PyMOL CGO cylinders between C-alpha atoms (Angstrom):
from pymol import cmd
from pymol.cgo import CYLINDER

trace = [
    CYLINDER, -12.02, -7.36, -1.56, -9.23, -6.77, 0.90, 0.3, 1, 1, 1, 1, 1, 1,
    CYLINDER, -9.23, -6.77, 0.90, -7.05, -3.66, 0.53, 0.3, 1, 1, 1, 1, 1, 1,
    CYLINDER, -7.05, -3.66, 0.53, -3.69, -3.47, 2.29, 0.3, 1, 1, 1, 1, 1, 1,
    CYLINDER, -3.69, -3.47, 2.29, -2.56, 0.02, 3.23, 0.3, 1, 1, 1, 1, 1, 1,
    CYLINDER, -2.56, 0.02, 3.23, 0.58, 1.34, 4.90, 0.3, 1, 1, 1, 1, 1, 1,
    CYLINDER, 0.58, 1.34, 4.90, 3.96, 2.83, 4.17, 0.3, 1, 1, 1, 1, 1, 1,
    CYLINDER, 3.96, 2.83, 4.17, 6.47, 1.20, 1.85, 0.3, 1, 1, 1, 1, 1, 1,
    CYLINDER, 6.47, 1.20, 1.85, 8.19, -1.68, 3.59, 0.3, 1, 1, 1, 1, 1, 1,
    CYLINDER, 8.19, -1.68, 3.59, 5.20, -2.66, 5.73, 0.3, 1, 1, 1, 1, 1, 1,
    CYLINDER, 5.20, -2.66, 5.73, 4.81, -5.96, 3.88, 0.3, 1, 1, 1, 1, 1, 1,
    CYLINDER, 4.81, -5.96, 3.88, 1.90, -5.18, 1.53, 0.3, 1, 1, 1, 1, 1, 1,
    CYLINDER, 1.90, -5.18, 1.53, 3.41, -6.97, -1.48, 0.3, 1, 1, 1, 1, 1, 1,
    CYLINDER, 3.41, -6.97, -1.48, 4.86, -9.96, 0.36, 0.3, 1, 1, 1, 1, 1, 1,
    CYLINDER, 4.86, -9.96, 0.36, 1.85, -10.56, 2.55, 0.3, 1, 1, 1, 1, 1, 1,
    CYLINDER, 1.85, -10.56, 2.55, -0.67, -9.54, -0.09, 0.3, 1, 1, 1, 1, 1, 1,
    CYLINDER, -0.67, -9.54, -0.09, 0.57, -12.09, -2.61, 0.3, 1, 1, 1, 1, 1, 1,
    CYLINDER, 0.57, -12.09, -2.61, 0.49, -14.82, 0.05, 0.3, 1, 1, 1, 1, 1, 1,
    CYLINDER, 0.49, -14.82, 0.05, -2.99, -13.83, 1.30, 0.3, 1, 1, 1, 1, 1, 1,
    CYLINDER, -2.99, -13.83, 1.30, -4.33, -13.84, -2.27, 0.3, 1, 1, 1, 1, 1, 1,
    CYLINDER, -4.33, -13.84, -2.27, -2.82, -17.27, -2.94, 0.3, 1, 1, 1, 1, 1, 1,
    CYLINDER, -2.82, -17.27, -2.94, -4.22, -18.65, 0.32, 0.3, 1, 1, 1, 1, 1, 1,
    CYLINDER, -4.22, -18.65, 0.32, -7.72, -17.36, -0.43, 0.3, 1, 1, 1, 1, 1, 1,
    CYLINDER, -7.72, -17.36, -0.43, -7.71, -18.09, -4.18, 0.3, 1, 1, 1, 1, 1, 1,
    CYLINDER, -7.71, -18.09, -4.18, -8.23, -14.52, -5.38, 0.3, 1, 1, 1, 1, 1, 1,
    CYLINDER, -8.23, -14.52, -5.38, -6.11, -12.27, -7.61, 0.3, 1, 1, 1, 1, 1, 1,
    CYLINDER, -6.11, -12.27, -7.61, -3.35, -10.14, -6.10, 0.3, 1, 1, 1, 1, 1, 1,
    CYLINDER, -3.35, -10.14, -6.10, -3.26, -6.63, -7.52, 0.3, 1, 1, 1, 1, 1, 1,
    CYLINDER, -3.26, -6.63, -7.52, -0.61, -4.00, -6.89, 0.3, 1, 1, 1, 1, 1, 1,
    CYLINDER, -0.61, -4.00, -6.89, -2.33, -0.70, -7.55, 0.3, 1, 1, 1, 1, 1, 1,
    CYLINDER, -2.33, -0.70, -7.55, 0.96, 0.98, -8.53, 0.3, 1, 1, 1, 1, 1, 1,
    CYLINDER, 0.96, 0.98, -8.53, 1.29, -1.49, -11.46, 0.3, 1, 1, 1, 1, 1, 1,
    CYLINDER, 1.29, -1.49, -11.46, -2.28, -0.62, -12.47, 0.3, 1, 1, 1, 1, 1, 1,
    CYLINDER, -2.28, -0.62, -12.47, -1.42, 3.09, -12.32, 0.3, 1, 1, 1, 1, 1, 1,
    CYLINDER, -1.42, 3.09, -12.32, 1.49, 2.40, -14.68, 0.3, 1, 1, 1, 1, 1, 1,
    CYLINDER, 1.49, 2.40, -14.68, -0.89, 0.58, -17.04, 0.3, 1, 1, 1, 1, 1, 1,
    CYLINDER, -0.89, 0.58, -17.04, -3.33, 3.48, -16.87, 0.3, 1, 1, 1, 1, 1, 1,
    CYLINDER, -3.33, 3.48, -16.87, -0.60, 6.06, -17.54, 0.3, 1, 1, 1, 1, 1, 1,
    CYLINDER, -0.60, 6.06, -17.54, 1.40, 3.99, -20.02, 0.3, 1, 1, 1, 1, 1, 1,
    CYLINDER, 1.40, 3.99, -20.02, 4.57, 4.85, -18.10, 0.3, 1, 1, 1, 1, 1, 1,
    CYLINDER, 4.57, 4.85, -18.10, 6.57, 3.81, -15.02, 0.3, 1, 1, 1, 1, 1, 1,
    CYLINDER, 6.57, 3.81, -15.02, 5.69, 5.60, -11.77, 0.3, 1, 1, 1, 1, 1, 1,
    CYLINDER, 5.69, 5.60, -11.77, 8.88, 7.66, -11.75, 0.3, 1, 1, 1, 1, 1, 1,
    CYLINDER, 8.88, 7.66, -11.75, 8.12, 8.88, -15.27, 0.3, 1, 1, 1, 1, 1, 1,
    CYLINDER, 8.12, 8.88, -15.27, 4.52, 9.69, -14.35, 0.3, 1, 1, 1, 1, 1, 1,
    CYLINDER, 4.52, 9.69, -14.35, 5.72, 11.92, -11.51, 0.3, 1, 1, 1, 1, 1, 1,
    CYLINDER, 5.72, 11.92, -11.51, 8.49, 13.59, -13.50, 0.3, 1, 1, 1, 1, 1, 1,
    CYLINDER, 8.49, 13.59, -13.50, 6.47, 14.11, -16.69, 0.3, 1, 1, 1, 1, 1, 1,
    CYLINDER, 6.47, 14.11, -16.69, 3.02, 14.86, -15.27, 0.3, 1, 1, 1, 1, 1, 1,
    CYLINDER, 3.02, 14.86, -15.27, 3.41, 15.64, -11.57, 0.3, 1, 1, 1, 1, 1, 1,
    CYLINDER, 3.41, 15.64, -11.57, 1.56, 14.66, -8.41, 0.3, 1, 1, 1, 1, 1, 1,
    CYLINDER, 1.56, 14.66, -8.41, -1.90, 15.82, -9.54, 0.3, 1, 1, 1, 1, 1, 1,
    CYLINDER, -1.90, 15.82, -9.54, -1.80, 13.71, -12.69, 0.3, 1, 1, 1, 1, 1, 1,
    CYLINDER, -1.80, 13.71, -12.69, -0.54, 10.72, -10.70, 0.3, 1, 1, 1, 1, 1, 1,
    CYLINDER, -0.54, 10.72, -10.70, -3.58, 11.08, -8.41, 0.3, 1, 1, 1, 1, 1, 1,
    CYLINDER, -3.58, 11.08, -8.41, -5.91, 11.10, -11.45, 0.3, 1, 1, 1, 1, 1, 1,
    CYLINDER, -5.91, 11.10, -11.45, -4.25, 7.96, -12.87, 0.3, 1, 1, 1, 1, 1, 1,
    CYLINDER, -4.25, 7.96, -12.87, -4.40, 6.32, -9.44, 0.3, 1, 1, 1, 1, 1, 1,
    CYLINDER, -4.40, 6.32, -9.44, -8.11, 7.09, -9.06, 0.3, 1, 1, 1, 1, 1, 1,
    CYLINDER, -8.11, 7.09, -9.06, -8.92, 5.73, -12.54, 0.3, 1, 1, 1, 1, 1, 1,
    CYLINDER, -8.92, 5.73, -12.54, -6.87, 2.59, -11.87, 0.3, 1, 1, 1, 1, 1, 1,
    CYLINDER, -6.87, 2.59, -11.87, -8.64, 2.04, -8.54, 0.3, 1, 1, 1, 1, 1, 1,
    CYLINDER, -8.64, 2.04, -8.54, -12.08, 2.53, -10.11, 0.3, 1, 1, 1, 1, 1, 1,
    CYLINDER, -12.08, 2.53, -10.11, -11.21, 0.03, -12.86, 0.3, 1, 1, 1, 1, 1, 1,
    CYLINDER, -11.21, 0.03, -12.86, -9.86, -2.56, -10.40, 0.3, 1, 1, 1, 1, 1, 1,
    CYLINDER, -9.86, -2.56, -10.40, -13.02, -2.26, -8.27, 0.3, 1, 1, 1, 1, 1, 1,
    CYLINDER, -13.02, -2.26, -8.27, -15.21, -2.63, -11.38, 0.3, 1, 1, 1, 1, 1, 1,
    CYLINDER, -15.21, -2.63, -11.38, -13.32, -5.65, -12.69, 0.3, 1, 1, 1, 1, 1, 1,
    CYLINDER, -13.32, -5.65, -12.69, -12.75, -7.59, -9.45, 0.3, 1, 1, 1, 1, 1, 1,
    CYLINDER, -12.75, -7.59, -9.45, -15.48, -8.61, -7.02, 0.3, 1, 1, 1, 1, 1, 1,
    CYLINDER, -15.48, -8.61, -7.02, -12.82, -10.38, -4.94, 0.3, 1, 1, 1, 1, 1, 1,
    CYLINDER, -12.82, -10.38, -4.94, -9.11, -9.55, -4.77, 0.3, 1, 1, 1, 1, 1, 1,
    CYLINDER, -9.11, -9.55, -4.77, -6.28, -8.58, -2.49, 0.3, 1, 1, 1, 1, 1, 1,
    CYLINDER, -6.28, -8.58, -2.49, -5.17, -5.09, -3.44, 0.3, 1, 1, 1, 1, 1, 1,
    CYLINDER, -5.17, -5.09, -3.44, -1.90, -3.53, -2.25, 0.3, 1, 1, 1, 1, 1, 1,
    CYLINDER, -1.90, -3.53, -2.25, -2.16, 0.25, -2.53, 0.3, 1, 1, 1, 1, 1, 1,
    CYLINDER, -2.16, 0.25, -2.53, 0.57, 2.86, -2.54, 0.3, 1, 1, 1, 1, 1, 1,
    CYLINDER, 0.57, 2.86, -2.54, 1.35, 4.34, 0.85, 0.3, 1, 1, 1, 1, 1, 1,
    CYLINDER, 1.35, 4.34, 0.85, 0.17, 7.81, -0.10, 0.3, 1, 1, 1, 1, 1, 1,
    CYLINDER, 0.17, 7.81, -0.10, -3.29, 6.89, -1.42, 0.3, 1, 1, 1, 1, 1, 1,
    CYLINDER, -3.29, 6.89, -1.42, -4.69, 7.67, 2.04, 0.3, 1, 1, 1, 1, 1, 1,
    CYLINDER, -4.69, 7.67, 2.04, -3.79, 11.34, 1.51, 0.3, 1, 1, 1, 1, 1, 1,
    CYLINDER, -3.79, 11.34, 1.51, -6.28, 11.59, -1.38, 0.3, 1, 1, 1, 1, 1, 1,
    CYLINDER, -6.28, 11.59, -1.38, -9.69, 11.87, 0.36, 0.3, 1, 1, 1, 1, 1, 1,
    CYLINDER, -9.69, 11.87, 0.36, -11.79, 10.74, -2.62, 0.3, 1, 1, 1, 1, 1, 1,
    CYLINDER, -11.79, 10.74, -2.62, -9.68, 7.71, -3.50, 0.3, 1, 1, 1, 1, 1, 1,
    CYLINDER, -9.68, 7.71, -3.50, -9.38, 6.70, 0.15, 0.3, 1, 1, 1, 1, 1, 1,
    CYLINDER, -9.38, 6.70, 0.15, -13.15, 6.99, 0.64, 0.3, 1, 1, 1, 1, 1, 1,
    CYLINDER, -13.15, 6.99, 0.64, -13.66, 4.78, -2.45, 0.3, 1, 1, 1, 1, 1, 1,
    CYLINDER, -13.66, 4.78, -2.45, -11.27, 2.21, -0.99, 0.3, 1, 1, 1, 1, 1, 1,
    CYLINDER, -11.27, 2.21, -0.99, -12.91, 2.29, 2.45, 0.3, 1, 1, 1, 1, 1, 1,
    CYLINDER, -12.91, 2.29, 2.45, -16.39, 1.96, 0.93, 0.3, 1, 1, 1, 1, 1, 1,
    CYLINDER, -16.39, 1.96, 0.93, -15.59, -0.99, -1.34, 0.3, 1, 1, 1, 1, 1, 1,
    CYLINDER, -15.59, -0.99, -1.34, -12.91, -3.01, 0.47, 0.3, 1, 1, 1, 1, 1, 1,
    CYLINDER, -12.91, -3.01, 0.47, -12.07, -4.41, 3.86, 0.3, 1, 1, 1, 1, 1, 1,
    CYLINDER, -12.07, -4.41, 3.86, -8.99, -2.34, 4.64, 0.3, 1, 1, 1, 1, 1, 1,
    CYLINDER, -8.99, -2.34, 4.64, -6.09, -3.59, 6.72, 0.3, 1, 1, 1, 1, 1, 1,
    CYLINDER, -6.09, -3.59, 6.72, -3.28, -1.28, 7.81, 0.3, 1, 1, 1, 1, 1, 1,
    CYLINDER, -3.28, -1.28, 7.81, 0.05, -3.10, 7.78, 0.3, 1, 1, 1, 1, 1, 1,
    CYLINDER, 0.05, -3.10, 7.78, 2.28, -1.18, 10.15, 0.3, 1, 1, 1, 1, 1, 1,
    CYLINDER, 2.28, -1.18, 10.15, 5.85, -1.51, 11.33, 0.3, 1, 1, 1, 1, 1, 1,
    CYLINDER, 5.85, -1.51, 11.33, 8.47, 0.40, 13.25, 0.3, 1, 1, 1, 1, 1, 1,
    CYLINDER, 8.47, 0.40, 13.25, 10.15, 3.16, 11.20, 0.3, 1, 1, 1, 1, 1, 1,
    CYLINDER, 10.15, 3.16, 11.20, 13.48, 1.32, 11.23, 0.3, 1, 1, 1, 1, 1, 1,
    CYLINDER, 13.48, 1.32, 11.23, 11.85, -1.80, 9.79, 0.3, 1, 1, 1, 1, 1, 1,
    CYLINDER, 11.85, -1.80, 9.79, 10.09, 0.15, 7.05, 0.3, 1, 1, 1, 1, 1, 1,
    CYLINDER, 10.09, 0.15, 7.05, 13.37, 1.64, 5.98, 0.3, 1, 1, 1, 1, 1, 1,
    CYLINDER, 13.37, 1.64, 5.98, 15.45, -1.53, 6.27, 0.3, 1, 1, 1, 1, 1, 1,
    CYLINDER, 15.45, -1.53, 6.27, 12.94, -3.56, 4.25, 0.3, 1, 1, 1, 1, 1, 1,
    CYLINDER, 12.94, -3.56, 4.25, 12.76, -1.01, 1.45, 0.3, 1, 1, 1, 1, 1, 1,
    CYLINDER, 12.76, -1.01, 1.45, 16.57, -0.76, 1.30, 0.3, 1, 1, 1, 1, 1, 1,
    CYLINDER, 16.57, -0.76, 1.30, 16.83, -4.59, 1.31, 0.3, 1, 1, 1, 1, 1, 1,
    CYLINDER, 16.83, -4.59, 1.31, 14.55, -4.60, -1.75, 0.3, 1, 1, 1, 1, 1, 1,
    CYLINDER, 14.55, -4.60, -1.75, 17.05, -2.27, -3.43, 0.3, 1, 1, 1, 1, 1, 1,
    CYLINDER, 17.05, -2.27, -3.43, 14.49, 0.51, -3.69, 0.3, 1, 1, 1, 1, 1, 1,
    CYLINDER, 14.49, 0.51, -3.69, 15.75, 3.86, -2.51, 0.3, 1, 1, 1, 1, 1, 1,
    CYLINDER, 15.75, 3.86, -2.51, 13.02, 5.82, -4.37, 0.3, 1, 1, 1, 1, 1, 1,
    CYLINDER, 13.02, 5.82, -4.37, 11.24, 7.08, -1.25, 0.3, 1, 1, 1, 1, 1, 1,
    CYLINDER, 11.24, 7.08, -1.25, 14.52, 8.24, 0.29, 0.3, 1, 1, 1, 1, 1, 1,
    CYLINDER, 14.52, 8.24, 0.29, 16.32, 9.62, -2.76, 0.3, 1, 1, 1, 1, 1, 1,
    CYLINDER, 16.32, 9.62, -2.76, 18.36, 12.68, -1.87, 0.3, 1, 1, 1, 1, 1, 1,
    CYLINDER, 18.36, 12.68, -1.87, 17.30, 12.61, 1.79, 0.3, 1, 1, 1, 1, 1, 1,
    CYLINDER, 17.30, 12.61, 1.79, 20.11, 12.85, 4.30, 0.3, 1, 1, 1, 1, 1, 1,
    CYLINDER, 20.11, 12.85, 4.30, 17.83, 11.99, 7.19, 0.3, 1, 1, 1, 1, 1, 1,
    CYLINDER, 17.83, 11.99, 7.19, 15.88, 9.12, 5.63, 0.3, 1, 1, 1, 1, 1, 1,
    CYLINDER, 15.88, 9.12, 5.63, 14.84, 7.55, 8.93, 0.3, 1, 1, 1, 1, 1, 1,
    CYLINDER, 14.84, 7.55, 8.93, 13.53, 10.90, 10.14, 0.3, 1, 1, 1, 1, 1, 1,
    CYLINDER, 13.53, 10.90, 10.14, 11.55, 11.14, 6.91, 0.3, 1, 1, 1, 1, 1, 1,
    CYLINDER, 11.55, 11.14, 6.91, 9.95, 7.74, 7.56, 0.3, 1, 1, 1, 1, 1, 1,
    CYLINDER, 9.95, 7.74, 7.56, 9.05, 8.81, 11.10, 0.3, 1, 1, 1, 1, 1, 1,
    CYLINDER, 9.05, 8.81, 11.10, 7.50, 12.03, 9.79, 0.3, 1, 1, 1, 1, 1, 1,
    CYLINDER, 7.50, 12.03, 9.79, 5.47, 10.18, 7.14, 0.3, 1, 1, 1, 1, 1, 1,
    CYLINDER, 5.47, 10.18, 7.14, 4.18, 7.75, 9.77, 0.3, 1, 1, 1, 1, 1, 1,
    CYLINDER, 4.18, 7.75, 9.77, 3.28, 10.61, 12.12, 0.3, 1, 1, 1, 1, 1, 1,
    CYLINDER, 3.28, 10.61, 12.12, 1.59, 12.58, 9.34, 0.3, 1, 1, 1, 1, 1, 1,
    CYLINDER, 1.59, 12.58, 9.34, -0.45, 9.62, 8.10, 0.3, 1, 1, 1, 1, 1, 1,
    CYLINDER, -0.45, 9.62, 8.10, -1.15, 7.80, 11.37, 0.3, 1, 1, 1, 1, 1, 1,
    CYLINDER, -1.15, 7.80, 11.37, -4.70, 9.15, 11.76, 0.3, 1, 1, 1, 1, 1, 1,
    CYLINDER, -4.70, 9.15, 11.76, -5.44, 8.33, 8.10, 0.3, 1, 1, 1, 1, 1, 1,
    CYLINDER, -5.44, 8.33, 8.10, -4.12, 4.78, 8.27, 0.3, 1, 1, 1, 1, 1, 1,
    CYLINDER, -4.12, 4.78, 8.27, -6.01, 4.33, 11.54, 0.3, 1, 1, 1, 1, 1, 1,
    CYLINDER, -6.01, 4.33, 11.54, -9.31, 4.65, 9.63, 0.3, 1, 1, 1, 1, 1, 1,
    CYLINDER, -9.31, 4.65, 9.63, -8.72, 1.13, 8.27, 0.3, 1, 1, 1, 1, 1, 1,
    CYLINDER, -8.72, 1.13, 8.27, -11.04, -1.67, 9.37, 0.3, 1, 1, 1, 1, 1, 1,
    CYLINDER, -11.04, -1.67, 9.37, -8.14, -3.50, 11.04, 0.3, 1, 1, 1, 1, 1, 1,
    CYLINDER, -8.14, -3.50, 11.04, -4.41, -3.23, 11.69, 0.3, 1, 1, 1, 1, 1, 1,
    CYLINDER, -4.41, -3.23, 11.69, -1.60, -5.77, 11.78, 0.3, 1, 1, 1, 1, 1, 1,
    CYLINDER, -1.60, -5.77, 11.78, 1.82, -4.92, 13.19, 0.3, 1, 1, 1, 1, 1, 1,
    CYLINDER, 1.82, -4.92, 13.19, 4.48, -6.67, 11.12, 0.3, 1, 1, 1, 1, 1, 1,
    CYLINDER, 4.48, -6.67, 11.12, 7.43, -5.54, 13.25, 0.3, 1, 1, 1, 1, 1, 1,
    CYLINDER, 7.43, -5.54, 13.25, 9.86, -8.27, 14.27, 0.3, 1, 1, 1, 1, 1, 1,
    CYLINDER, 9.86, -8.27, 14.27, 7.59, -11.06, 13.07, 0.3, 1, 1, 1, 1, 1, 1,
    CYLINDER, 7.59, -11.06, 13.07, 7.91, -13.89, 10.59, 0.3, 1, 1, 1, 1, 1, 1,
    CYLINDER, 7.91, -13.89, 10.59, 5.86, -13.84, 7.40, 0.3, 1, 1, 1, 1, 1, 1,
    CYLINDER, 5.86, -13.84, 7.40, 4.08, -17.00, 8.56, 0.3, 1, 1, 1, 1, 1, 1,
    CYLINDER, 4.08, -17.00, 8.56, 2.84, -15.62, 11.89, 0.3, 1, 1, 1, 1, 1, 1,
    CYLINDER, 2.84, -15.62, 11.89, 1.94, -12.27, 10.35, 0.3, 1, 1, 1, 1, 1, 1,
    CYLINDER, 1.94, -12.27, 10.35, 0.04, -13.98, 7.53, 0.3, 1, 1, 1, 1, 1, 1,
    CYLINDER, 0.04, -13.98, 7.53, -2.04, -15.96, 10.03, 0.3, 1, 1, 1, 1, 1, 1,
    CYLINDER, -2.04, -15.96, 10.03, -3.06, -12.76, 11.83, 0.3, 1, 1, 1, 1, 1, 1,
    CYLINDER, -3.06, -12.76, 11.83, -3.73, -11.03, 8.51, 0.3, 1, 1, 1, 1, 1, 1,
    CYLINDER, -3.73, -11.03, 8.51, -6.00, -13.90, 7.38, 0.3, 1, 1, 1, 1, 1, 1,
    CYLINDER, -6.00, -13.90, 7.38, -8.03, -13.52, 10.58, 0.3, 1, 1, 1, 1, 1, 1,
    CYLINDER, -8.03, -13.52, 10.58, -8.32, -9.74, 10.29, 0.3, 1, 1, 1, 1, 1, 1,
    CYLINDER, -8.32, -9.74, 10.29, -8.98, -9.72, 6.54, 0.3, 1, 1, 1, 1, 1, 1,
    CYLINDER, -8.98, -9.72, 6.54, -11.79, -12.26, 6.82, 0.3, 1, 1, 1, 1, 1, 1,
    CYLINDER, -11.79, -12.26, 6.82, -13.23, -11.97, 10.34, 0.3, 1, 1, 1, 1, 1, 1,
]
cmd.load_cgo(trace, "trace")
């Protein structure tokens, strides 16, 4: 199993789907599995149940995915690394690759996808991205490998990711 970690906009979904296709394994977005577990969209989970409940749903979804899939590419939400138990589970059962990018690229990619969820109501969105990266840098750095996606084509990044995901 390969788990892709990093902030939103790092390329986890785009690269993860391509890596899974190239290696013939399922691609799993953990956020979709959390929604399945909770029976609600992520936004509803947070607004109805709060952060603690989200973490419980996330942990259960991760445990289920690990039970059901001996091989897969798993894209995890950017904040999973802040939950010590879930992150330990991920590190113990997957080869983890941190997809990283410059703050401006994270933000531009997320906006290009039409998703303003992480920046909703934030006047200084770029500053928020920088702060998140600073706050989580040491956590993301615990991954088995890292791939910088900044200023690179999907093709060249995918080649590096293949090498780091399956050394």
